[in-house]
All heavy atoms as an XYZ file, in Angstrom:
944
protein
N       0.840     -1.173      0.000
C       0.000      0.000      0.000
C       0.883      1.233      0.000
O       1.281      1.715      1.039
C      -0.932     -0.006      1.198
C      -1.854     -1.223      1.221
C      -2.863     -1.199      2.326
N      -2.273     -0.943      3.622
C      -2.981     -0.722      4.710
N      -4.287     -0.753      4.665
N      -2.402     -0.480      5.847
N       1.182      1.694     -1.186
C       2.104      2.817     -1.334
C       1.381      3.976     -2.004
O       0.699      3.806     -3.015
C       3.346      2.413     -2.160
C       4.287      3.582     -2.335
C       4.063      1.238     -1.515
N       1.556      5.170     -1.438
C       0.970      6.388     -1.985
C       2.091      7.329     -2.416
O       3.204      7.268     -1.892
C       0.096      7.072     -0.943
N       1.777      8.186     -3.369
C       2.701      9.240     -3.789
C       2.150     10.561     -3.268
O       0.946     10.820     -3.368
C       2.807      9.306     -5.315
C       3.697     10.439     -5.770
C       5.066     10.252     -5.879
C       3.177     11.701     -6.057
C       5.896     11.299     -6.271
C       3.999     12.743     -6.446
C       5.353     12.536     -6.545
O       6.166     13.573     -6.931
N       3.025     11.403     -2.732
C       2.622     12.744     -2.327
C       3.682     13.711     -2.822
O       4.868     13.548     -2.522
C       2.480     12.846     -0.816
C       1.951     14.183     -0.354
S       1.415     14.047      1.361
C       1.649     15.710      1.913
N       3.256     14.678     -3.617
C       4.165     15.674     -4.142
C       3.593     17.061     -3.939
O       2.377     17.249     -3.915
N       4.478     18.029     -3.790
C       4.048     19.405     -3.588
C       4.694     20.302     -4.634
O       5.876     20.159     -4.944
C       4.373     19.881     -2.149
C       3.765     21.250     -1.879
C       5.846     19.865     -1.870
C       3.714     21.618     -0.413
N       3.895     21.180     -5.214
C       4.325     22.150     -6.211
C       4.982     21.464     -7.407
O       4.327     20.705     -8.113
C       5.228     23.202     -5.564
O       5.459     24.280     -6.442
N       6.271     21.666     -7.623
C       6.956     21.051     -8.766
C       6.872     19.525     -8.696
O       6.703     18.859     -9.714
C       8.418     21.513     -8.794
C       9.160     21.108    -10.035
C       8.906     21.738    -11.245
C      10.105     20.107     -9.990
C       9.591     21.360    -12.394
C      10.791     19.727    -11.128
C      10.533     20.356    -12.342
N       6.950     18.968     -7.490
C       6.844     17.522     -7.305
C       5.463     16.978     -7.594
O       5.290     15.794     -7.871
N       4.452     17.841     -7.533
C       3.095     17.426     -7.887
C       2.849     17.596     -9.376
O       2.162     16.791     -9.994
C       2.082     18.249     -7.102
N       3.420     18.624     -9.958
C       3.153     18.952    -11.360
C       3.943     18.107    -12.344
O       3.522     17.929    -13.475
C       3.451     20.425    -11.605
O       2.628     21.208    -10.778
N       5.081     17.593    -11.925
C       5.910     16.814    -12.848
C       5.839     15.311    -12.575
O       6.595     14.548    -13.164
C       7.379     17.272    -12.768
O       7.839     17.077    -11.433
C       7.523     18.721    -13.186
N       4.926     14.898    -11.723
C       4.848     13.491    -11.335
C       3.998     12.635    -12.265
O       3.956     11.416    -12.106
C       4.281     13.386     -9.919
O       2.940     13.852     -9.898
N       3.325     13.226    -13.235
C       2.361     12.469    -14.037
C       2.956     11.290    -14.797
O       2.324     10.234    -14.827
C       1.617     13.401    -14.988
C       0.665     14.415    -14.354
C      -0.672     14.418    -15.020
C       0.524     14.326    -12.880
N       4.143     11.387    -15.395
C       4.699     10.188    -16.016
C       4.866      9.043    -15.004
O       4.538      7.892    -15.301
C       6.057     10.652    -16.562
C       5.870     12.108    -16.801
C       4.971     12.579    -15.686
N       5.339      9.355    -13.827
C       5.499      8.348    -12.774
C       4.146      7.745    -12.392
O       3.998      6.524    -12.300
C       6.171      8.958    -11.547
C       6.281      8.054    -10.325
C       7.263      6.923    -10.587
C       6.700      8.865     -9.113
N       3.148      8.590    -12.175
C       1.836      8.107    -11.757
C       1.170      7.261    -12.830
O       0.442      6.319    -12.526
C       0.935      9.289    -11.386
C       1.424     10.171    -10.242
C       0.439     11.298     -9.992
C       1.667      9.365     -8.988
N       1.410      7.577    -14.075
C       0.815      6.817    -15.171
C       1.500      5.479    -15.384
O       0.857      4.511    -15.806
C       0.867      7.634    -16.460
N       2.792      5.404    -15.095
C       3.569      4.216    -15.457
C       3.912      3.282    -14.296
O       4.190      2.109    -14.524
C       4.866      4.651    -16.145
C       4.673      5.453    -17.430
C       5.996      6.016    -17.914
C       4.011      4.598    -18.494
N       3.898      3.767    -13.080
C       4.328      2.960    -11.932
C       3.122      2.331    -11.245
O       2.394      3.002    -10.515
C       5.111      3.822    -10.947
C       5.618      3.084     -9.728
C       6.392      1.828    -10.074
O       7.544      1.942    -10.534
O       5.845      0.728     -9.873
N       2.908      1.044    -11.459
C       1.717      0.389    -10.917
C       1.830      0.015     -9.440
O       0.860     -0.422     -8.836
C       1.331     -0.834    -11.745
C       2.392     -1.905    -11.785
O       3.481     -1.712    -11.199
O       2.137     -2.943    -12.418
N       2.987      0.206     -8.823
C       3.099     -0.043     -7.380
C       2.446      1.072     -6.573
O       2.085      0.866     -5.417
C       4.565     -0.199     -6.972
C       5.187     -1.489     -7.519
C       6.648     -1.577     -7.192
N       7.373     -0.560     -7.959
C       8.685     -0.390     -7.935
N       9.430     -1.168     -7.161
N       9.271      0.526     -8.665
N       2.289      2.240     -7.171
C       1.617      3.344     -6.488
C       0.112      3.142     -6.600
O      -0.416      2.928     -7.688
C       2.013      4.680     -7.119
C       3.493      5.037     -7.005
C       3.809      6.272     -7.834
C       3.878      5.248     -5.555
N      -0.582      3.217     -5.468
C      -2.019      2.930     -5.440
C      -2.893      4.168     -5.327
O      -4.090      4.110     -5.591
C      -2.343      1.979     -4.284
C      -1.576      0.670     -4.360
C      -1.820     -0.053     -5.674
C      -1.039     -1.343     -5.747
N      -0.935     -1.869     -7.094
N      -2.328      5.292     -4.935
C      -3.054      6.550     -4.836
C      -2.043      7.688     -4.868
O      -0.853      7.471     -4.645
C      -3.913      6.616     -3.548
O      -4.778      7.754     -3.603
C      -3.069      6.685     -2.299
N      -2.528      8.896     -5.149
C      -1.636     10.063     -5.184
C      -2.298     11.250     -4.522
O      -3.509     11.456     -4.651
C      -1.252     10.407     -6.616
N      -1.480     12.025     -3.827
C      -1.893     13.282     -3.216
C      -1.018     14.356     -3.830
O       0.207     14.306     -3.708
C      -1.733     13.233     -1.691
C      -2.607     12.107     -1.125
C      -2.073     14.567     -1.067
C      -2.097     11.535      0.145
N      -1.653     15.290     -4.519
C      -0.923     16.340     -5.218
C      -1.271     17.679     -4.582
O      -2.419     18.111     -4.611
C      -1.286     16.324     -6.708
C      -1.088     14.977     -7.417
C      -1.549     15.070     -8.861
C       0.350     14.531     -7.323
N      -0.271     18.328     -3.993
C      -0.450     19.603     -3.307
C       0.078     20.730     -4.184
O       1.234     20.690     -4.610
C       0.285     19.581     -1.966
C      -0.042     18.399     -1.043
C       0.837     18.435      0.195
C      -1.511     18.399     -0.671
N      -0.755     21.700     -4.465
C      -0.407     22.838     -5.322
C       0.041     22.388     -6.711
O       1.084     22.820     -7.199
C       0.647     23.718     -4.656
N      -0.745     21.524     -7.362
C      -0.363     21.043     -8.694
C      -0.977     21.878     -9.799
O      -1.819     22.742     -9.558
C      -0.955     19.646     -8.726
C      -2.254     19.841     -8.005
C      -1.940     20.832     -6.902
N      -0.584     21.578    -11.002
C      -1.160     22.191    -12.195
C      -0.252     21.901    -13.373
O       0.861     21.413    -13.208
N      -0.752     22.186    -14.547
C       0.100     22.051    -15.723
C       1.183     23.118    -15.649
O       0.904     24.280    -15.379
C      -0.709     22.227    -17.009
C      -1.543     21.033    -17.354
C      -2.911     21.123    -17.466
C      -0.950     19.796    -17.584
C      -3.681     20.022    -17.793
C      -1.707     18.680    -17.911
C      -3.083     18.801    -18.011
N       2.405     22.732    -15.874
C       3.525     23.656    -15.785
C       3.629     24.530    -17.034
O       3.205     24.123    -18.114
C       4.853     22.896    -15.550
O       5.900     23.840    -15.415
C       5.173     21.945    -16.677
N       4.169     25.703    -16.858
C       4.375     26.628    -17.971
C       5.749     26.443    -18.604
O       6.071     27.062    -19.592
C       4.239     28.082    -17.500
C       2.860     28.405    -17.016
C       2.608     28.554    -15.670
C       1.815     28.536    -17.909
C       1.327     28.858    -15.221
C       0.538     28.834    -17.475
C       0.292     28.991    -16.122
N       6.562     25.595    -17.997
C       7.911     25.370    -18.514
C       7.851     24.478    -19.748
O       7.092     23.507    -19.778
C       8.761     24.684    -17.451
C       8.963     25.546    -16.241
C       9.792     24.838    -15.199
N       9.950     25.750    -14.076
C       9.980     25.352    -12.826
N       9.877     24.090    -12.521
N      10.119     26.238    -11.870
N       8.648     24.781    -20.748
C       8.686     23.886    -21.905
C       9.282     22.537    -21.491
O      10.296     22.483    -20.806
C       9.583     24.600    -22.912
C      10.165     25.781    -22.220
C       9.507     25.946    -20.900
N       8.609     21.473    -21.895
C       9.044     20.124    -21.550
C       9.114     19.292    -22.823
O       8.292     19.474    -23.722
C       8.049     19.467    -20.596
C       7.802     20.222    -19.306
S       9.161     20.128    -18.166
C       8.791     18.645    -17.310
N      10.042     18.359    -22.903
C      10.042     17.446    -24.047
C       8.801     16.558    -23.969
O       8.274     16.323    -22.877
C      11.327     16.639    -23.872
C      11.679     16.778    -22.443
C      11.132     18.085    -21.970
N       8.297     16.073    -25.089
C       7.058     15.281    -25.097
C       7.081     14.092    -24.135
O       6.062     13.762    -23.533
C       6.941     14.794    -26.541
C       7.800     15.692    -27.338
C       8.868     16.215    -26.426
N       8.237     13.467    -23.978
C       8.308     12.297    -23.101
C       8.191     12.647    -21.621
O       8.044     11.764    -20.783
C       9.584     11.490    -23.347
C      10.880     12.225    -23.108
C      11.397     13.008    -24.309
O      10.656     13.201    -25.293
O      12.557     13.436    -24.251
N       8.229     13.921    -21.265
C       8.077     14.350    -19.874
C       6.901     15.298    -19.676
O       6.601     15.664    -18.544
C       9.362     15.033    -19.406
N       6.224     15.670    -20.741
C       5.128     16.642    -20.645
C       3.885     16.000    -20.037
O       3.384     14.985    -20.536
C       4.804     17.197    -22.030
C       3.958     18.447    -21.973
O       3.258     18.651    -20.953
O       4.000     19.222    -22.941
N       3.374     16.591    -18.968
C       2.234     16.044    -18.234
C       1.011     15.830    -19.116
O       0.259     14.872    -18.903
C       1.886     16.970    -17.075
N       0.799     16.668    -20.087
C      -0.385     16.563    -20.944
C      -0.436     15.212    -21.668
O      -1.511     14.702    -21.976
C      -0.466     17.741    -21.941
C      -1.871     17.845    -22.553
C       0.572     17.617    -23.031
C      -2.901     18.396    -21.644
N       0.713     14.608    -21.903
C       0.766     13.321    -22.597
C       0.533     12.127    -21.669
O       0.425     10.999    -22.149
C       2.104     13.165    -23.322
C       2.255     14.190    -24.412
O       1.311     14.509    -25.111
N       3.444     14.736    -24.548
N       0.449     12.356    -20.372
C       0.285     11.273    -19.404
C      -0.995     11.371    -18.582
O      -1.467     10.362    -18.066
C       1.475     11.252    -18.433
C       2.758     10.853    -19.094
C       3.612     11.817    -19.640
C       3.129      9.519    -19.194
C       4.791     11.448    -20.261
C       4.308      9.136    -19.808
C       5.135     10.112    -20.343
O       6.295      9.741    -20.961
N      -1.546     12.558    -18.432
C      -2.631     12.778    -17.476
C      -3.823     11.860    -17.706
O      -4.412     11.348    -16.750
C      -3.042     14.274    -17.432
C      -3.685     14.709    -18.727
C      -3.938     14.543    -16.240
N      -4.195     11.594    -18.932
C      -5.362     10.728    -19.179
C      -5.072      9.267    -18.854
O      -5.996      8.466    -18.711
C      -5.824     10.869    -20.624
O      -4.831     10.380    -21.504
N      -3.799      8.911    -18.699
C      -3.418      7.538    -18.363
C      -3.324      7.308    -16.856
O      -3.106      6.175    -16.413
C      -2.089      7.172    -19.021
C      -2.148      7.254    -20.513
N      -2.739      6.284    -21.285
C      -1.719      8.215    -21.367
C      -2.663      6.626    -22.557
N      -2.043      7.800    -22.636
N      -3.480      8.366    -16.074
C      -3.477      8.234    -14.612
C      -4.894      7.860    -14.200
O      -5.826      8.638    -14.374
C      -3.028      9.544    -13.923
C      -3.117      9.411    -12.408
C      -1.619      9.919    -14.350
N      -5.048      6.646    -13.658
C      -6.380      6.149    -13.310
C      -6.520      5.811    -11.826
O      -7.575      5.364    -11.402
C      -6.708      4.893    -14.146
O      -5.705      3.909    -13.901
C      -6.753      5.221    -15.630
N      -5.470      6.010    -11.048
C      -5.515      5.729     -9.612
C      -6.318      6.807     -8.894
O      -6.558      7.883     -9.446
C      -4.096      5.678     -9.041
C      -3.399      7.032     -9.056
S      -1.744      7.033     -8.346
C      -0.890      5.933     -9.423
N      -6.747      6.558     -7.664
C      -7.397      7.606     -6.879
C      -6.461      8.808     -6.704
O      -5.279      8.641     -6.409
C      -7.676      6.932     -5.536
C      -7.711      5.470     -5.845
C      -6.714      5.279     -6.949
N      -7.009      9.996     -6.910
C      -6.217     11.238     -6.859
C      -6.881     12.242     -5.923
O      -8.073     12.530     -6.059
C      -6.130     11.889     -8.260
C      -5.411     10.993     -9.251
C      -5.500     13.275     -8.198
C      -3.922     10.927     -9.073
N      -6.104     12.778     -4.999
C      -6.524     13.915     -4.185
C      -5.651     15.093     -4.573
O      -4.429     15.016     -4.484
C      -6.359     13.623     -2.687
C      -6.621     14.813     -1.758
C      -8.065     15.294     -1.861
C      -6.268     14.457     -0.319
N      -6.277     16.158     -5.034
C      -5.569     17.403     -5.344
C      -5.991     18.451     -4.334
O      -7.182     18.604     -4.065
C      -5.941     17.905     -6.749
C      -5.148     17.295     -7.847
S      -5.558     17.965     -9.503
C      -5.631     19.723     -9.250
N      -5.026     19.161     -3.795
C      -5.310     20.277     -2.892
C      -4.570     21.482     -3.426
O      -3.357     21.436     -3.637
C      -4.892     19.971     -1.447
C      -5.625     18.717     -0.932
C      -5.157     21.178     -0.553
C      -5.226     18.280      0.456
N      -5.316     22.543     -3.673
C      -4.729     23.768     -4.197
C      -5.271     24.984     -3.469
O      -6.288     24.906     -2.782
N      -4.597     26.094     -3.637
C      -5.020     27.332     -3.008
C      -5.802     28.214     -3.965
O      -5.424     28.367     -5.125
N      -6.884     28.776     -3.475
C      -7.706     29.682     -4.287
C      -6.905     30.914     -4.733
O      -7.146     31.480     -5.788
C      -8.936     30.122     -3.492
C      -9.893     30.999     -4.274
C     -11.173     31.323     -3.526
N     -11.754     30.222     -2.792
C     -12.452     29.206     -3.315
N     -12.618     29.145     -4.616
N     -12.939     28.248     -2.554
N      -5.920     31.313     -3.936
C      -5.136     32.512     -4.235
C      -3.716     32.155     -4.681
O      -2.789     32.939     -4.497
C      -5.101     33.417     -3.001
C      -6.463     33.655     -2.429
N      -7.409     34.415     -3.052
C      -7.047     33.171     -1.304
C      -8.517     34.421     -2.334
N      -8.319     33.671     -1.267
N      -3.558     30.981     -5.277
C      -2.250     30.501     -5.731
C      -1.816     31.307     -6.952
O      -2.467     31.269     -7.994
C      -2.332     29.009     -6.074
C      -0.975     28.373     -6.308
O      -0.030     29.088     -6.703
O      -0.867     27.157     -6.103
N      -0.725     32.028     -6.824
C      -0.219     32.865     -7.916
C       0.688     32.071     -8.858
O       0.944     32.504     -9.977
C       0.552     34.067     -7.347
C       1.694     33.649     -6.453
C       2.974     33.469     -6.952
C       1.476     33.389     -5.099
C       4.019     33.060     -6.140
C       2.508     32.972     -4.278
C       3.777     32.816     -4.803
O       4.793     32.386     -3.989
N       1.179     30.909     -8.437
C       2.034     30.069     -9.276
C       1.194     29.102    -10.101
O       1.439     28.922    -11.291
C       3.051     29.283     -8.416
C       3.902     28.366     -9.283
C       3.927     30.232     -7.616
N       0.205     28.478     -9.476
C      -0.677     27.499    -10.118
C      -2.130     27.943     -9.919
O      -2.844     27.403     -9.079
C      -0.468     26.098     -9.524
C       0.909     25.547     -9.715
S       1.190     25.155    -11.449
C       2.802     24.405    -11.347
N      -2.587     28.949    -10.679
C      -3.957     29.454    -10.502
C      -5.017     28.374    -10.734
O      -4.875     27.527    -11.628
C      -4.063     30.552    -11.555
C      -2.652     30.917    -11.890
C      -1.849     29.679    -11.700
N      -6.071     28.417     -9.943
C      -7.126     27.400     -9.983
C      -7.703     27.242    -11.384
O      -7.706     26.148    -11.944
C      -8.248     27.734     -8.970
C      -9.402     26.755     -9.119
C      -7.719     27.711     -7.548
N      -8.218     28.302    -11.938
C      -8.911     28.208    -13.236
C      -7.960     27.938    -14.393
O      -8.328     27.266    -15.350
C      -9.699     29.493    -13.509
C     -10.812     29.761    -12.517
C     -11.901     28.699    -12.536
O     -12.202     28.154    -13.625
O     -12.458     28.420    -11.453
N      -6.759     28.432    -14.302
C      -5.817     28.338    -15.417
C      -5.101     26.991    -15.504
O      -4.936     26.450    -16.596
C      -4.794     29.475    -15.320
C      -3.868     29.689    -16.503
C      -4.668     29.992    -17.764
C      -2.903     30.823    -16.199
N      -4.688     26.430    -14.368
C      -3.901     25.193    -14.433
C      -4.371     24.066    -13.515
O      -4.126     22.899    -13.816
C      -2.393     25.467    -14.190
C      -1.809     26.329    -15.269
C      -2.154     26.052    -12.826
N      -5.036     24.377    -12.408
C      -5.482     23.307    -11.505
C      -6.688     22.565    -12.078
O      -6.661     21.335    -12.194
C      -5.842     23.863    -10.125
C      -4.659     24.309     -9.300
C      -5.085     24.794     -7.940
O      -5.949     24.206     -7.285
N      -4.481     25.889     -7.483
N      -7.747     23.298    -12.410
C      -8.957     22.644    -12.934
C      -8.708     21.893    -14.243
O      -9.183     20.768    -14.395
C     -10.085     23.655    -13.099
C     -10.773     23.999    -11.810
C     -11.978     24.882    -12.038
C     -12.664     25.197    -10.729
N     -13.814     26.097    -10.935
N      -7.981     22.477    -15.201
C      -7.713     21.711    -16.431
C      -6.978     20.399    -16.163
O      -7.263     19.391    -16.799
C      -6.863     22.666    -17.267
C      -7.264     24.018    -16.809
C      -7.512     23.866    -15.331
N      -6.050     20.406    -15.217
C      -5.348     19.178    -14.859
C      -6.332     18.175    -14.257
O      -6.418     17.025    -14.698
C      -4.222     19.466    -13.868
C      -3.495     18.252    -13.285
C      -2.796     17.464    -14.384
C      -2.520     18.682    -12.210
N      -7.093     18.601    -13.277
C      -8.026     17.714    -12.581
C      -9.032     17.084    -13.549
O      -9.306     15.882    -13.475
C      -8.761     18.489    -11.484
C      -9.688     17.629    -10.682
C      -9.192     16.755     -9.734
C     -11.053     17.699    -10.881
C     -10.046     15.954     -8.995
C     -11.919     16.903    -10.145
C     -11.416     16.031     -9.190
N      -9.563     17.865    -14.448
C     -10.574     17.370    -15.383
C     -10.027     16.345    -16.359
O     -10.772     15.515    -16.867
C     -11.191     18.541    -16.145
C     -12.028     19.447    -15.258
C     -12.362     20.777    -15.900
O     -11.889     21.059    -17.036
O     -13.093     21.553    -15.258
N      -8.738     16.362    -16.626
C      -8.145     15.469    -17.627
C      -7.637     14.138    -17.072
O      -7.267     13.253    -17.834
C      -7.022     16.187    -18.365
C      -7.554     17.198    -19.353
C      -6.426     17.991    -19.985
N      -6.890     18.876    -21.019
C      -7.443     20.059    -20.832
N      -7.651     20.500    -19.598
N      -7.820     20.817    -21.841
N      -7.635     13.967    -15.747
C      -7.224     12.683    -15.194
C      -8.128     11.578    -15.722
O      -9.337     11.765    -15.875
C      -7.285     12.684    -13.660
C      -6.096     13.315    -13.008
C      -6.235     14.472    -12.262
C      -4.834     12.756    -13.135
C      -5.139     15.065    -11.656
C      -3.730     13.336    -12.533
C      -3.889     14.496    -11.800
N      -7.551     10.406    -15.968
C      -8.325      9.254    -16.409
C      -9.047      8.562    -15.261
O      -9.788      7.607    -15.469
N      -8.850      9.030    -14.063
C      -9.499      8.480    -12.877
C     -10.998      8.731    -12.934
O     -11.417      9.845    -13.260
C      -8.915      9.149    -11.612
O      -7.501      8.961    -11.607
C      -9.518      8.582    -10.349
N     -11.819      7.725    -12.613
C     -13.270      7.943    -12.576
C     -13.626      9.054    -11.576
O     -12.943      9.212    -10.554
C     -13.832      6.598    -12.112
C     -12.769      5.603    -12.415
C     -11.459      6.336    -12.310
N     -14.685      9.815    -11.850
C     -15.048     10.953    -10.997
C     -15.239     10.618     -9.522
O     -14.932     11.437     -8.663
C     -16.360     11.463    -11.602
C     -16.328     10.993    -13.016
C     -15.556      9.703    -13.006
N     -15.711      9.426     -9.222
C     -15.942      9.065     -7.815
C     -14.660      8.670     -7.079
O     -14.684      8.413     -5.876
C     -16.968      7.940     -7.715
C     -16.497      6.647     -8.376
O     -15.763      6.725     -9.382
O     -16.869      5.567     -7.880
N     -13.524      8.658     -7.785
C     -12.242      8.283     -7.170
C     -11.225      9.421     -7.213
O     -10.038      9.205     -6.998
C     -11.676      7.044     -7.862
C     -12.579      5.827     -7.650
C     -12.058      4.583     -8.314
N     -10.715      4.292     -7.863
C      -9.787      3.733     -8.641
N     -10.053      3.423     -9.895
N      -8.591      3.488     -8.174
N     -11.690     10.635     -7.525
C     -10.794     11.794     -7.513
C     -11.492     12.953     -6.831
O     -12.717     13.063     -6.866
C     -10.327     12.164     -8.921
C     -11.407     12.602     -9.868
C     -10.822     12.890    -11.250
C     -11.902     13.355    -12.208
N     -11.349     13.682    -13.527
N     -10.680     13.802     -6.198
C     -11.236     14.931     -5.447
C     -10.287     16.116     -5.546
O      -9.072     15.947     -5.434
C     -11.420     14.522     -3.985
C     -12.088     15.560     -3.129
C     -12.342     15.009     -1.743
C     -13.116     15.994     -0.891
N     -13.385     15.449      0.444
N     -10.852     17.293     -5.760
C     -10.068     18.533     -5.820
C     -10.572     19.447     -4.709
O     -11.722     19.875     -4.733
C     -10.244     19.202     -7.185
C      -9.420     20.424     -7.370
N      -9.685     21.351     -8.330
C      -8.309     20.882     -6.728
C      -8.799     22.323     -8.291
N      -7.954     22.057     -7.307
N      -9.719     19.714     -3.749
C     -10.047     20.612     -2.644
C      -9.335     21.932     -2.898
O      -8.124     21.955     -3.124
C      -9.604     20.021     -1.296
C     -10.341     18.705     -1.027
C      -9.830     21.022     -0.168
C      -9.818     17.945      0.180
N     -10.089     23.020     -2.846
C      -9.511     24.358     -3.006
C      -9.637     25.061     -1.657
O     -10.742     25.280     -1.165
C     -10.223     25.155     -4.121
C      -9.617     26.547     -4.246
C     -10.150     24.404     -5.443
N      -8.494     25.380     -1.062
C      -8.473     26.023      0.252
C      -8.320     27.532      0.097
O      -7.921     28.022     -0.965
C      -7.304     25.485      1.105
O      -6.067     25.862      0.494
C      -7.369     23.978      1.252
N      -8.600     28.248      1.135
C      -8.424     29.708      1.149
C      -6.968     30.014      1.484
O      -6.639     30.472      2.575
C      -9.367     30.352      2.166
C     -10.823     30.316      1.775
C     -11.085     31.052      0.465
O     -10.471     32.101      0.204
O     -11.926     30.554     -0.311
N      -6.092     29.717      0.534
C      -4.659     29.907      0.759
C      -3.998     30.288     -0.551
O      -4.651     30.398     -1.583
C      -4.043     28.623      1.320
O      -4.159     27.574      0.385
N      -2.693     30.444     -0.486
C      -1.898     30.741     -1.668
C      -1.212     29.478     -2.152
O      -1.789     28.390     -2.124
N       0.041     29.629     -2.538
C       0.809     28.498     -3.065
C       1.524     27.780     -1.935
O       2.515     28.277     -1.406
C       1.810     28.999     -4.115
C       2.518     27.898     -4.830
N       1.883     27.075     -5.724
C       3.799     27.478     -4.776
C       2.750     26.194     -6.199
N       3.928     26.422     -5.633
N       1.016     26.668     -1.525
C       1.570     25.743     -0.525
C       1.395     26.174      0.928
O       1.840     25.450      1.814
C       3.065     25.413     -0.761
O       3.880     26.527     -0.407
C       3.323     24.976     -2.193
N       0.751     27.273      1.210
C       0.574     27.674      2.612
C      -0.807     27.222      3.114
O      -1.583     27.988      3.644
C       0.768     29.178      2.794
C      -0.199     30.007      1.965
O      -0.761     29.479      0.986
O      -0.391     31.193      2.300
N      -1.084     25.928      2.968
C      -2.372     25.365      3.333
C      -2.561     25.370      4.847
O      -1.595     25.184      5.591
C      -2.478     23.919      2.823
C      -2.188     23.780      1.360
C      -1.091     23.076      0.925
C      -3.017     24.371      0.417
C      -0.809     22.946     -0.424
C      -2.747     24.253     -0.940
C      -1.639     23.542     -1.362
N      -3.813     25.540      5.299
C      -4.071     25.432      6.742
C      -3.686     24.032      7.228
O      -4.195     23.026      6.730
C      -5.581     25.659      6.849
C      -5.956     26.360      5.577
C      -5.000     25.887      4.538
N      -2.758     23.972      8.150
C      -2.141     22.701      8.562
C      -3.150     21.659      9.054
O      -3.108     20.498      8.653
C      -1.088     22.960      9.623
C      -0.282     21.734      9.982
C       0.918     22.141     10.834
N       1.680     21.025     11.276
C       2.568     20.361     10.544
N       2.783     20.725      9.306
N       3.245     19.349     11.043
N      -4.061     22.049      9.939
C      -4.993     21.065     10.497
C      -5.924     20.519      9.413
O      -6.230     19.322      9.397
C      -5.794     21.652     11.659
O      -6.529     22.778     11.222
N      -6.357     21.376      8.479
C      -7.206     20.912      7.375
C      -6.433     19.973      6.458
O      -6.965     18.961      6.004
C      -7.716     22.103      6.559
C      -8.723     22.960      7.268
C      -9.118     24.168      6.432
O      -9.106     24.092      5.183
O      -9.435     25.206      7.042
N      -5.179     20.317      6.172
C      -4.346     19.489      5.302
C      -4.158     18.093      5.896
O      -4.348     17.082      5.216
C      -2.985     20.154      5.077
C      -1.999     19.387      4.210
C      -2.496     19.303      2.773
C      -0.632     20.040      4.266
N      -3.829     18.027      7.165
C      -3.630     16.740      7.832
C      -4.925     15.925      7.804
O      -4.916     14.737      7.469
C      -3.109     16.941      9.273
C      -1.687     17.508      9.234
C      -3.180     15.643     10.070
C      -1.183     17.995     10.580
N      -6.039     16.562      8.138
C      -7.332     15.872      8.143
C      -7.664     15.325      6.761
O      -8.040     14.157      6.605
C      -8.433     16.833      8.601
C      -9.822     16.194      8.629
C     -10.924     17.217      8.704
N     -10.899     18.005      7.476
C     -11.121     19.318      7.431
N     -11.365     19.996      8.520
N     -11.087     19.952      6.283
N      -7.510     16.153      5.727
C      -7.861     15.737      4.369
C      -6.941     14.632      3.847
O      -7.405     13.665      3.234
C      -7.828     16.935      3.419
C      -8.912     17.956      3.722
O      -9.959     17.570      4.290
O      -8.710     19.138      3.388
N      -5.643     14.753      4.082
C      -4.689     13.758      3.591
C      -4.878     12.422      4.304
O      -4.959     11.368      3.657
C      -3.232     14.255      3.726
C      -2.237     13.133      3.497
C      -2.980     15.401      2.745
N      -4.978     12.432      5.620
C      -5.152     11.170      6.349
C      -6.491     10.518      6.015
O      -6.572      9.290      5.868
C      -5.014     11.388      7.852
C      -3.611     11.749      8.335
C      -3.599     11.950      9.846
C      -2.593     10.712      7.915
N      -7.533     11.322      5.863
C      -8.833     10.784      5.466
C      -8.778     10.141      4.091
O      -9.341      9.069      3.865
N      -8.066     10.795      3.167
C      -7.927     10.248      1.815
C      -7.159      8.920      1.835
O      -7.542      7.956      1.175
C      -7.226     11.254      0.909
C      -7.126     10.766     -0.491
C      -6.044     10.171     -1.090
C      -8.164     10.769     -1.460
N      -6.356      9.829     -2.371
C      -7.648     10.184     -2.625
C      -9.482     11.215     -1.459
C      -8.410     10.029     -3.782
C     -10.240     11.063     -2.607
C      -9.702     10.485     -3.756
N      -6.084      8.879      2.583
C      -5.295      7.646      2.660
C      -6.113      6.508      3.274
O      -6.049      5.366      2.807
C      -4.009      7.882      3.444
C      -2.981      8.776      2.749
C      -1.833      9.093      3.693
C      -2.482      8.153      1.465
N      -6.895      6.805      4.300
C      -7.758      5.776      4.898
C      -8.778      5.259      3.888
O      -9.036      4.059      3.821
C      -8.487      6.314      6.126
C      -7.609      6.396      7.365
O      -6.502      5.816      7.347
O      -8.027      7.051      8.333
N      -9.365      6.144      3.098
C     -10.375      5.733      2.113
C      -9.755      4.968      0.948
O     -10.327      3.991      0.470
C     -11.133      6.950      1.580
C     -12.210      7.444      2.494
C     -13.098      8.487      1.837
N     -12.398      9.659      1.373
C     -12.024     10.686      2.128
N     -12.278     10.679      3.414
N     -11.396     11.706      1.609
N      -8.612      5.422      0.467
C      -8.071      4.824     -0.749
C      -7.156      3.624     -0.496
O      -7.060      2.742     -1.344
C      -7.329      5.877     -1.590
O      -6.298      6.468     -0.854
N      -6.499      3.574      0.659
C      -5.592      2.461      0.963
C      -6.090      1.581      2.094
O      -5.564      0.505      2.325
C      -4.198      2.986      1.333
C      -3.444      3.768      0.262
C      -2.117      4.237      0.811
C      -3.270      2.939     -0.999
N      -7.068      2.057      2.828
C      -7.545      1.348      4.008
C      -6.903      1.913      5.257
O      -5.789      2.427      5.209
N      -7.616      1.830      6.378
C      -7.068      2.374      7.626
C      -5.844      1.601      8.101
O      -5.722      0.408      7.858
C      -8.228      2.271      8.624
C      -9.167      1.288      8.021
C      -8.942      1.265      6.554
N      -4.975      2.297      8.784
C      -3.775      1.675      9.358
C      -4.198      0.868     10.580
O      -4.992      1.338     11.395
C      -2.744      2.752      9.751
C      -1.567      2.127     10.470
C      -2.296      3.514      8.537
N      -3.684     -0.335     10.677
C      -4.026     -1.215     11.818
C      -3.086     -0.955     12.978
O      -1.947     -0.774     12.829
C      -3.940     -2.672     11.387
C      -4.884     -3.003     10.258
C      -6.357     -2.795     10.598
O      -6.793     -3.087     11.715
N      -7.114     -2.254      9.677
């Protein structure tokens, strides 16, 4: 029962890994979005996002100046190959990565319990 958790650049560039590595059973992406950096096709998230079918939790900030909600977060979330009932996008009242700590812990642990099963 292995999960991937990435924040900012680690969330935005993880799509090839998430699409190809079947040992990962769920992913938590904090402050993700399609990157504005030019990437070669073999590393560009747009070429992998529809192949990611594992449960996905995305958490982003409504006031994120690096990964704006409407511009890069929502387009990423909508393109995941994960069925709608197995993916969730939470938008907090924060900026880029300064999520309210207690909410973040609650949401991440709850997601892991639902997608991987509770820890014994």
